[in-house]
N, C-alpha and C positions, 0 to 999 in steps of 0.2 A: 241161702240164696242160689246155694250149689249143691244141694239134696236134691229138692228135682229133677231140675238136670244129670242127676248123679242116677237118680233112682230109674229113669227114664229109658239110659243107656246099659243100665247094668240088667235091668227087667228083659228089657229087646234081646242083650244077650246071652240071658236064662231061655227065653222065648225060645230063642234060634237054637240051641244049643239041645235043647228038651224037642223040638220038632227031627232036629235029626237022630239021637236019640242015645247022647253020650248023657244026658241028666235027664232023669223024671222027674223033675219040678217045675211042671209048666204053669200050675193055677197060683204056686205063690210069684214067681216069676210076674204071672198077668197082674197078677194085684200090684205087686213092684208097678209096674210101667204105666199101669193106668192110675195108680196113684200117684207116679211124680207127674204124669201128664196132667193131673188133677191141681198138683201145688205149680206149676208153668205157669198155669191156668189160672187159679186167684190169684199168685200173685203180680201178673199181667195187669189182670183186675184192677184190683190192689191200686196200684200203679197209674190206670188212668183216672179211677173215680179221685186222687187225692192232689192230681197235678191240675 
């Protein structure tokens, strides 16, 4: 339950750092942020369906 938001925050941080030129990992950062957002969506849908 904590890993989705954590992936979203760290992915967004990585994206910002790569856009500034501090890091060179735009692809993995974008993947992490996207998968974190999808994980949050799946958990929210599961809660909505089961309640």
